C-alpha positions as CSV (number, residue, x, y, z in Angstrom):
1,M,-47.0,-33.3,-156.6
2,D,-48.3,-29.7,-155.8
3,L,-45.1,-27.4,-155.9
4,P,-46.2,-24.3,-154.3
5,L,-47.9,-26.7,-151.5
6,L,-44.4,-28.5,-151.3
7,L,-42.4,-25.4,-151.0
8,F,-44.9,-23.8,-148.2
9,S,-44.7,-26.9,-146.3
10,V,-41.1,-27.1,-146.1
11,I,-40.0,-23.2,-146.1
12,V,-43.3,-22.0,-144.1
13,F,-45.5,-24.0,-142.3
14,P,-44.6,-26.7,-140.9
15,G,-41.4,-25.8,-142.2
16,L,-38.4,-23.7,-141.3
17,V,-40.5,-20.6,-140.5
18,F,-42.8,-22.3,-137.9
19,I,-40.6,-24.7,-136.4
20,S,-38.0,-22.2,-136.1
21,S,-40.4,-19.7,-134.3
22,L,-41.8,-22.7,-132.2
23,A,-38.2,-23.4,-131.4
24,L,-37.5,-20.2,-130.0
25,F,-40.7,-20.2,-127.9
26,S,-39.9,-23.5,-126.6
27,E,-36.5,-22.4,-125.5
28,W,-38.0,-19.6,-123.9
29,L,-40.3,-21.2,-121.8
30,Y,-37.6,-24.1,-121.0
31,R,-35.5,-21.7,-119.6
32,K,-38.3,-19.6,-118.0
33,L,-39.4,-22.7,-116.2
34,T,-36.1,-24.0,-115.6
35,A,-35.0,-20.8,-113.7
36,R,-38.1,-20.6,-111.7
37,M,-37.5,-24.0,-110.7
38,Q,-34.1,-23.1,-109.2
39,N,-35.5,-19.7,-107.4
40,R,-33.9,-17.4,-110.6
41,M,-35.5,-15.0,-112.9
42,G,-34.5,-16.5,-116.1
43,P,-35.2,-14.4,-119.1
44,S,-36.9,-11.1,-118.4
45,Y,-35.5,-8.2,-120.5
46,T,-36.0,-8.5,-124.1
47,G,-39.5,-8.4,-125.1
48,P,-42.6,-9.1,-122.7
49,I,-41.4,-11.2,-119.9
50,G,-38.1,-11.8,-122.0
51,V,-40.1,-14.0,-124.5
52,I,-37.7,-12.7,-127.5
53,Q,-34.6,-13.3,-125.4
54,P,-33.9,-16.4,-127.4
55,F,-34.3,-14.7,-131.2
56,A,-31.8,-11.8,-129.6
57,D,-29.5,-14.1,-128.8
58,L,-29.4,-15.9,-132.2
59,V,-29.6,-12.6,-133.9
60,K,-26.3,-11.4,-131.8
61,L,-24.7,-14.6,-133.0
62,L,-25.7,-14.5,-136.3
63,F,-24.7,-10.6,-137.0
64,A,-22.3,-9.5,-133.8
65,K,-20.1,-12.6,-133.1
66,E,-17.2,-13.6,-135.2
67,I,-16.6,-17.3,-136.0
68,K,-13.2,-18.5,-134.3
69,K,-10.8,-20.0,-136.7
70,Q,-8.0,-22.4,-136.3
71,R,-5.5,-24.1,-138.2
72,Y,-7.3,-27.1,-139.4
73,S,-11.0,-26.0,-139.1
74,A,-13.3,-26.5,-142.0
75,I,-16.2,-23.8,-141.3
76,G,-18.1,-24.6,-144.4
77,I,-18.1,-28.4,-143.7
78,A,-19.4,-27.6,-140.3
79,E,-22.1,-25.1,-141.7
80,I,-23.2,-27.8,-144.0
81,G,-23.5,-30.4,-141.2
82,L,-25.8,-28.1,-139.2
83,I,-27.9,-27.5,-142.2
84,I,-28.0,-31.2,-142.8
85,S,-29.4,-31.9,-139.3
86,I,-32.2,-28.8,-139.4
87,S,-33.1,-29.8,-142.6
88,S,-33.6,-33.8,-141.5
89,I,-36.1,-32.4,-138.8
90,I,-38.1,-30.4,-141.2
91,A,-38.0,-33.2,-143.6
92,S,-39.6,-35.4,-140.9
93,L,-42.4,-32.8,-139.9
94,L,-43.7,-33.5,-143.5
95,L,-44.9,-37.1,-142.0
96,L,-46.9,-35.5,-139.3
97,P,-50.3,-34.9,-139.8
98,I,-49.7,-30.7,-139.0
99,S,-48.3,-30.7,-142.4
100,P,-50.8,-29.4,-144.9
101,L,-49.0,-32.0,-147.6
102,R,-49.4,-35.2,-145.5
103,L,-46.8,-37.5,-146.7
104,A,-48.1,-40.8,-146.1
105,S,-47.5,-44.6,-146.8
106,P,-47.1,-47.8,-145.5
107,Y,-44.1,-48.4,-143.1
108,D,-43.3,-44.8,-143.4
109,I,-41.9,-45.2,-139.7
110,I,-38.6,-46.2,-141.6
111,V,-38.1,-42.8,-143.3
112,F,-39.0,-40.7,-140.1
113,I,-36.2,-42.5,-138.6
114,Y,-33.7,-42.5,-141.4
115,F,-34.3,-38.5,-140.9
116,Y,-34.9,-38.0,-137.5
117,A,-32.1,-40.2,-136.3
118,V,-29.6,-41.4,-139.0
119,W,-29.4,-38.0,-140.8
120,H,-29.6,-35.7,-137.8
121,T,-26.8,-37.6,-136.2
122,I,-24.8,-37.7,-139.3
123,G,-25.0,-34.0,-139.5
124,I,-24.1,-33.4,-136.0
125,I,-20.7,-35.4,-136.3
126,I,-19.9,-33.6,-139.9
127,A,-20.1,-30.3,-137.8
128,V,-18.0,-31.6,-135.1
129,L,-15.5,-33.1,-136.8
130,A,-14.7,-29.9,-139.1
131,Y,-13.1,-28.6,-136.1
132,P,-10.3,-31.0,-134.7
133,N,-9.7,-30.5,-131.1
134,P,-8.9,-32.8,-128.2
135,F,-12.0,-31.7,-126.1
136,T,-14.3,-32.0,-129.3
137,V,-12.9,-35.6,-130.0
138,A,-13.8,-36.5,-126.3
139,G,-17.1,-34.7,-126.3
140,L,-18.2,-36.6,-129.8
141,S,-16.7,-39.9,-128.5
142,R,-19.3,-39.6,-125.4
143,L,-22.0,-38.2,-128.0
144,I,-21.7,-41.3,-130.2
145,A,-21.4,-43.8,-127.2
146,I,-24.8,-42.1,-126.1
147,I,-26.4,-42.3,-129.6
148,V,-25.8,-46.1,-129.9
149,V,-28.3,-46.8,-126.7
150,V,-30.9,-43.7,-127.3
151,E,-31.6,-44.4,-131.1
152,P,-32.2,-47.9,-130.7
153,T,-34.7,-46.8,-127.6
154,I,-36.4,-44.3,-129.4
155,F,-37.1,-46.4,-132.5
156,M,-38.8,-49.2,-130.2
157,A,-40.8,-46.7,-128.3
158,L,-41.9,-45.3,-131.6
159,L,-42.8,-48.8,-133.0
160,I,-45.1,-49.5,-130.2
161,P,-48.3,-47.1,-131.1
162,V,-47.2,-47.6,-135.0
163,L,-47.8,-51.1,-134.4
164,L,-50.8,-50.9,-132.2
165,T,-52.7,-48.5,-134.4
166,S,-51.9,-51.0,-137.7
167,N,-54.4,-53.6,-135.9
168,M,-56.9,-51.0,-135.8
169,G,-58.1,-50.6,-139.4
170,C,-56.1,-47.5,-139.9
171,I,-54.7,-47.0,-143.4
172,P,-51.7,-47.0,-144.5
173,Q,-50.6,-49.1,-141.9
174,Y,-47.5,-48.9,-139.8
175,S,-47.4,-45.1,-141.0
176,I,-46.5,-42.0,-138.5
177,F,-50.3,-40.5,-139.8
178,C,-52.0,-43.6,-138.4
179,A,-50.2,-43.5,-135.3
180,A,-50.3,-39.8,-134.6
181,T,-54.0,-39.5,-135.6
182,W,-55.5,-42.8,-133.5
183,S,-52.6,-43.0,-130.9
184,W,-55.3,-41.5,-128.2
185,K,-57.6,-44.6,-128.7
186,L,-54.8,-46.8,-127.7
187,W,-55.1,-45.6,-124.2
188,L,-59.0,-46.9,-123.8
189,E,-58.3,-49.9,-126.1
190,S,-57.4,-52.7,-124.1
191,P,-55.2,-53.1,-120.5
192,L,-52.4,-54.5,-122.8
193,S,-52.3,-51.8,-125.1
194,F,-52.3,-49.2,-122.4
195,I,-49.5,-50.6,-120.6
196,A,-47.6,-51.0,-123.5
197,M,-48.1,-47.2,-124.1
198,V,-46.9,-46.4,-120.7
199,L,-44.0,-48.1,-121.3
200,G,-43.4,-46.6,-124.3
201,L,-44.1,-43.1,-123.1
202,I,-41.4,-43.5,-120.3
203,S,-38.8,-44.7,-122.4
204,M,-39.5,-42.1,-125.2
205,F,-39.2,-39.3,-122.1
206,I,-35.7,-41.0,-120.8
207,A,-34.2,-41.1,-124.5
208,S,-35.4,-37.6,-125.6
209,Q,-33.8,-36.3,-122.4
210,A,-30.3,-38.2,-123.5
211,K,-31.0,-37.2,-127.1
212,L,-31.4,-33.5,-126.6
213,G,-28.3,-33.5,-124.1
214,L,-30.3,-32.1,-121.6
215,K,-29.5,-32.8,-117.8
216,P,-28.8,-35.5,-116.7
217,F,-27.3,-36.5,-120.1
218,D,-25.4,-33.5,-120.8
219,I,-22.3,-35.7,-120.6
220,P,-20.9,-34.6,-124.0
221,E,-20.8,-31.2,-122.9
222,A,-19.7,-31.3,-119.6
223,E,-18.0,-28.0,-118.9
224,Q,-16.2,-28.6,-116.0
225,E,-14.5,-31.7,-117.7
226,L,-14.5,-30.7,-121.2
227,I,-15.0,-27.2,-121.3
228,A,-18.0,-27.4,-123.8
229,G,-17.0,-30.9,-125.4
230,H,-18.0,-31.3,-129.2
231,I,-19.1,-27.6,-129.3
232,T,-16.2,-26.1,-127.7
233,E,-14.7,-24.4,-130.5
234,Y,-17.9,-22.9,-131.7
235,S,-18.9,-19.2,-131.7
236,G,-20.9,-16.8,-134.1
237,T,-22.5,-18.2,-136.8
238,L,-21.7,-21.9,-136.2
239,L,-22.8,-21.7,-132.6
240,A,-26.3,-19.8,-133.6
241,L,-26.9,-22.5,-135.9
242,Y,-25.8,-25.3,-133.5
243,N,-28.4,-23.8,-130.8
244,L,-31.1,-23.6,-133.3
245,S,-30.4,-26.9,-134.5
246,H,-30.8,-28.1,-130.5
247,D,-34.0,-26.0,-130.1
248,I,-35.6,-27.3,-133.0
249,K,-34.6,-30.7,-131.9
250,L,-36.5,-30.0,-128.9
251,A,-39.5,-28.7,-130.3
252,F,-40.1,-31.5,-132.6
253,T,-39.4,-34.1,-129.9
254,A,-42.1,-32.6,-127.7
255,L,-44.2,-32.3,-130.9
256,I,-44.0,-36.2,-131.4
257,I,-44.6,-37.2,-128.1
258,A,-47.7,-35.1,-128.3
259,Y,-48.8,-36.7,-131.2
260,L,-47.7,-40.2,-131.1
261,F,-48.5,-40.8,-127.4
262,L,-51.2,-38.2,-126.6
263,G,-52.9,-38.2,-129.7
264,G,-52.3,-34.5,-130.8
265,P,-55.7,-32.6,-131.3
266,Y,-57.5,-35.6,-131.5
267,P,-60.6,-36.5,-130.9
268,Y,-61.0,-33.2,-132.0
269,R,-60.4,-32.0,-135.6
270,H,-57.1,-30.4,-136.6
271,L,-58.4,-26.9,-137.8
272,S,-61.2,-26.5,-134.8
273,L,-60.5,-24.6,-132.0
274,A,-60.8,-27.2,-129.6
275,G,-58.2,-29.3,-131.3
276,I,-55.9,-26.8,-131.6
277,A,-55.9,-25.9,-127.8
278,L,-55.5,-29.5,-127.1
279,L,-52.6,-29.6,-129.1
280,I,-50.9,-26.9,-127.6
281,L,-51.6,-28.4,-124.2
282,K,-50.1,-31.7,-124.8
283,Y,-47.4,-30.1,-126.6
284,L,-46.6,-27.8,-123.3
285,I,-47.1,-30.9,-121.1
286,S,-44.6,-32.6,-123.0
287,L,-42.0,-29.7,-123.0
288,M,-42.8,-29.2,-119.2
289,I,-41.8,-32.7,-118.1
290,L,-38.7,-32.4,-120.3
291,T,-38.1,-29.1,-118.1
292,V,-39.0,-31.1,-114.8
293,I,-36.4,-33.6,-115.2
294,R,-33.7,-31.4,-116.8
295,S,-34.1,-29.2,-113.5
296,S,-34.2,-32.1,-111.0
297,F,-31.0,-33.7,-111.6
298,G,-27.4,-33.3,-111.7
299,R,-25.1,-34.4,-114.5
300,L,-24.4,-38.1,-114.5
301,R,-21.1,-39.7,-115.5
302,I,-20.8,-41.4,-118.9
303,D,-21.2,-45.0,-117.6
304,Q,-24.0,-44.0,-115.0
305,G,-25.7,-42.1,-118.4
306,L,-25.5,-45.4,-120.1
307,I,-26.9,-47.5,-117.7
308,I,-30.2,-45.3,-116.9
309,V,-31.0,-45.3,-120.4
310,L,-30.7,-48.9,-120.4
311,K,-32.6,-49.6,-117.6
312,Y,-35.2,-47.0,-117.6
313,G,-35.2,-46.4,-121.5
314,L,-34.3,-49.3,-123.9
315,I,-35.4,-52.3,-121.9
316,P,-39.1,-50.7,-120.9
317,S,-39.2,-50.1,-124.9
318,I,-38.3,-53.9,-125.3
319,I,-40.8,-54.7,-123.0
320,G,-43.5,-52.4,-124.3
321,L,-43.1,-53.9,-127.9
322,L,-43.2,-57.3,-126.7
323,I,-46.4,-56.4,-125.3
324,A,-47.8,-54.4,-128.3
325,L,-46.7,-57.7,-130.5
326,M,-48.8,-59.9,-127.8
327,E,-51.6,-57.4,-128.3
328,L,-51.4,-57.9,-132.2
329,L,-51.1,-61.6,-132.0
330,L,-54.5,-62.1,-129.5
């Protein structure tokens, strides 16, 4: 393997530098759109139209705010957990066509889910448990309850384009690379594949909203009930890392939807101007839909949130997956 290319992909593009920059821009756009929908100004002072406000907030937390300590806290373990959560997203990026390294192999969807779902969740749990507190424990219990329903929903939703593209002669089969490069064809392939993709896309938006903890699924934080839930004790560097991890997950989720369901830059080439413009447009559409959902609803109770994910996320993803299997067998 080309070591310089690997280091460039992990550190610069599409690794830490790129995804962090994209995450901070996405956070600004997310906050700006939400504010406008709620008749507020949003970020306005730091940088042109407030565009570098998320970066300023990150710098302030990193260098100007102290880390809150308590008797039983383990700050080092919390930092390790948050670094694991960020690293898992960066590792997942290497499986997308946007990466110059382009790691692709048959059945790498399993590796993708392993990083994006399993290790990201493990990192967050480690970080939360490093600060024992009744509020953090209650918030974590809610978070785990949501994860148990959300992660299978995301897995089955992602399997829909992966399975359907494997039937179109793309190599390597059952890979993220094939699904990302050929998914745009699925909308035109047949009525069954169109229906399966619609159900998968709906499931992905609902499950992603819950995975990101955006309204109406900001149940683990629940300011009025649990202060801030699983991040009650966070401040300073830890809060900066947590916010960055969340923003990176937001940007990465919109990127996944843009690639695996909307086809990324295709049918244009990646490095063409038309391809870049189309990828940006699809990314912004994905981010805008997540923002509109967040701005349109109030927080649900934990039981309501789980029922919503089950009814409008898990069940449609199962139906969409069954339709995709029918398409493969016909």
